[in-house]
C-alpha positions in Angstrom: -12.5 1.6 10.5 -12.9 4.4 13.0 -10.3 6.8 14.4 -8.6 6.2 17.7 -6.9 8.7 20.0 -7.5 10.5 23.3 -10.1 12.7 25.0 -8.9 14.9 27.8 -11.1 16.9 30.1 -10.3 20.4 31.5 -9.8 18.8 35.0 -7.2 16.4 33.7 -9.2 13.2 33.2 -8.3 11.2 30.1 -10.1 8.7 28.0 -8.3 6.4 25.5 -10.6 6.2 22.5 -10.6 2.7 20.9 -13.1 3.2 18.1 -15.4 5.8 16.5 -18.6 5.0 14.6 -21.6 6.9 13.4 -24.6 6.7 15.7 -26.6 8.6 13.2 -25.0 8.8 9.7 -23.7 12.2 9.0 -24.7 13.7 12.3 -23.7 11.9 15.6 -20.4 10.2 16.1 -20.1 7.6 18.9 -16.8 7.4 20.6 -15.9 4.2 22.4 -13.1 4.2 24.9 -11.7 3.6 28.4 -11.2 6.1 31.2 -7.5 5.8 32.1 -7.1 8.8 34.4 -9.4 10.8 36.6 -13.1 10.9 36.5 -15.4 12.0 33.7 -18.8 13.7 34.3 -21.6 14.8 32.1 -21.1 18.4 30.9 -17.3 18.3 31.2 -15.4 20.3 28.5 -13.1 18.1 26.6 -10.4 18.2 23.9 -10.1 15.4 21.4 -6.9 14.3 19.8 -6.7 11.9 16.9 -3.9 9.3 16.5 -2.6 11.0 13.4 0.1 8.4 12.6 -2.5 5.7 12.6 -5.0 7.8 10.5 -2.3 8.6 7.9 -1.5 4.9 7.5 -5.2 4.1 7.0 -5.4 6.9 4.4 -2.5 5.5 2.4 -3.9 2.0 2.5 -7.4 3.1 1.5 -6.3 5.1 -1.5 -3.8 2.4 -2.4 -6.6 -0.1 -2.8 -8.1 2.1 -5.6 -4.7 2.4 -7.3 -4.2 -1.4 -7.1 -7.7 -1.9 -8.4 -6.9 0.1 -11.5 -3.5 -1.6 -12.0 -5.0 -5.1 -11.6 -7.6 -4.2 -14.4 -4.7 -3.0 -16.5 -2.7 -6.2 -16.2 -5.4 -8.8 -15.9 -8.4 -7.3 -17.8 -11.6 -5.4 -17.3 -13.3 -8.3 -15.9 -11.5 -7.7 -12.6 -14.0 -6.3 -10.0 -13.6 -5.5 -6.4 -15.2 -8.2 -4.2 -14.4 -7.0 -0.7 -11.6 -5.2 1.1 -10.2 -4.4 4.5 -8.1 -1.3 5.2 -6.2 -1.1 8.5 -3.2 0.9 9.7 -0.7 -2.0 9.1 -1.9 -3.5 5.8 -4.6 -3.5 3.2 -6.6 -6.5 1.8 -8.2 -6.4 -1.6 -10.4 -9.2 -2.9 -11.3 -9.3 -6.6 -12.9 -11.4 -9.3 -10.5 -13.4 -11.5 -10.5 -16.9 -13.0 -7.0 -18.1 -12.3 -3.9 -17.6 -10.1 -2.1 -14.4 -10.7 1.5 -15.1 -11.8 4.6 -13.6 -10.2 5.3 -11.8 -13.4 1.7 -10.2 -13.4 2.0 -9.4 -9.7 5.3 -7.6 -10.4 3.7 -5.6 -13.2 0.7 -4.7 -11.1 3.1 -3.4 -8.3 5.2 -1.6 -10.9 2.2 0.2 -12.5 0.8 1.1 -9.1 4.1 2.7 -7.9 4.6 4.5 -11.2 1.2 6.0 -10.7 2.0 6.9 -7.1 5.2 8.8 -7.9 3.3 11.1 -10.3 2.0 12.7 -7.2 -1.2 13.4 -9.0 -4.0 15.0 -6.8 -6.7 13.0 -5.2 -10.2 14.5 -5.4 -13.1 13.5 -3.2 -16.5 15.1 -3.9 -20.3 14.5 -3.9 -22.4 14.3 -7.0 -25.5 12.5 -8.2 -25.4 8.8 -8.9 -26.3 9.5 -12.5 -23.5 11.9 -13.0 -21.0 9.5 -11.3 -22.1 6.9 -13.7 -21.7 9.2 -16.6 -18.1 9.9 -15.4 -17.4 6.2 -15.5 -17.1 5.8 -11.8 -16.8 2.1 -10.6 -19.1 1.1 -7.7 -17.6 -1.0 -5.0 -18.9 -4.4 -4.1 -21.6 -4.6 -1.4 -22.1 -0.9 -1.1 -25.6 0.6 -1.2 -25.8 4.0 -2.9 -28.5 6.7 -2.7 -29.2 9.5 -5.2 -26.1 11.5 -3.9 -22.8 9.6 -3.9 -19.2 10.4 -3.0 -16.8 10.0 -5.9 -13.0 9.4 -5.4 -10.6 10.4 -8.3 -7.2 8.9 -7.3 -5.1 10.6 -9.9 -6.0 10.4 -13.6 -6.5 6.7 -13.8 -9.0 5.7 -11.1 -12.5 7.0 -10.6 -14.7 5.1 -8.1 -17.6 5.6 -5.7 -16.1 5.5 -2.2 -16.4 7.3 1.2 -13.9 7.2 4.0 -10.6 9.0 4.5 -8.0 9.3 1.7 -4.7 11.0 1.0 -4.7 14.4 -0.8 -2.2 13.4 -3.4 -0.9 10.0 -4.7 2.7 10.7 -3.5 1.6 10.6 0.1 0.9 6.8 -0.3 4.6 6.1 -0.5 5.8 2.8 -1.8 3.2 0.0 -2.4 4.5 -3.5 -1.7 2.3 -6.5 -2.5 3.0 -9.2 0.2 0.8 -12.0 -0.9 -1.8 -13.3 -3.5 -4.1 -16.3 -2.9 -7.4 -17.9 -3.7 -10.4 -17.3 -1.4 -13.0 -19.1 -3.5 -14.2 -19.9 -7.0 -13.0 -17.2 -9.3 -12.1 -15.0 -6.4 -8.5 -13.9 -5.5 -7.0 -11.8 -2.7 -4.0 -9.6 -2.5 -2.5 -8.1 0.6 -0.1 -5.2 0.5 1.5 -2.6 2.7 2.3 1.1 2.0 4.3 4.1 3.3 6.6 3.6 6.3 5.3 0.0 6.8 6.3 -0.9 3.3 9.8 0.7 3.8 10.2 -1.3 7.0 9.3 -4.5 5.1 11.8 -3.7 2.4 14.5 -3.1 4.9 13.8 -6.4 6.5 14.0 -8.2 3.2 17.3 -6.4 2.3 18.8 -7.3 5.7 17.8 -10.9 5.1 19.3 -10.9 1.6 22.6 -9.4 3.0 22.8 -12.1 5.7 22.2 -14.8 3.2 24.8 -13.3 0.9 27.3 -13.2 3.9 26.6 -16.9 4.6 27.2 -17.8 0.9 30.1 -15.3 0.6 28.3 -13.7 -2.3 26.8 -10.3 -3.0 23.0 -10.0 -3.8 23.9 -9.1 -7.4 25.6 -12.5 -7.8 29.2 -11.3 -7.5 31.6 -12.8 -5.0 32.5 -11.1 -1.9 36.1 -12.6 -2.0 37.3 -10.7 -5.2 38.2 -12.5 -8.5 37.5 -16.3 -8.7 40.8 -18.2 -8.1 42.3 -19.7 -11.2 43.2 -23.3 -11.5 46.6 -24.6 -12.8 46.6 -25.0 -16.5 44.1 -22.3 -17.3 45.0 -19.9 -20.0 45.5 -16.2 -19.5 42.6 -14.0 -18.5 40.8 -12.1 -21.3 39.4 -8.6 -21.4 35.8 -7.8 -22.3 36.7 -8.1 -26.0 38.4 -11.5 -25.6 41.9 -10.2 -25.8 44.4 -11.9 -23.5 45.5 -9.7 -20.5 49.3 -9.4 -20.0 50.6 -8.9 -16.5 52.0 -5.4 -16.0 50.6 -4.0 -19.2 47.8 -1.5 -19.5 46.5 -0.1 -22.9 43.8 2.4 -23.5 41.3 2.5 -26.4 
């Protein structure tokens, strides 16, 4: 997924860039966009500005796919392999091989492991090496990619080493929280998870907490299961209340120890 942003000429014309892709790999980048102000002519001097917020979200989601891949293999087994992915600014999608539905408990453990790795804030390294050296390092190749003699290796902290290009965060802590939003089947022995990260994950958590509060208000209960109305009223004929050790409580008496 290419960058977006704006290109502004010295005479004030402006282009909204909607996509960027390589025209020639490694040398020429093609910018696609719409002129929204003024006129643009060949030879104009311009200044390009990237949508930094969008790019940072893509960075987070991209590196998060690698952390999730590692966590899935830890929880489900080494047979798990990446089978496709999509990384956008709002969410990530990760397809992988697995022979049965992932349970809620397993998903929770995957999410817990991934976030535990993120908060280490371990550095993320991106470098080029030979394919043979990458294989010797144990780097995992992504599904559907074609590799030459020189490859790009991504080390996402100490746990994940894979072949991957594209843009990534400089340290795992920049990903922020990872929240898995769904898991489903997409074919025989193929599963898909979708997740959000960073500020998008925080917004999702806030929405869920707000919903939980509103449900709690409707049921007159707190999310932890307690009552919002104070102690439960006692019915006639019930014995005296007891303390945590089972001793009766007497009105107007308080003892320490």
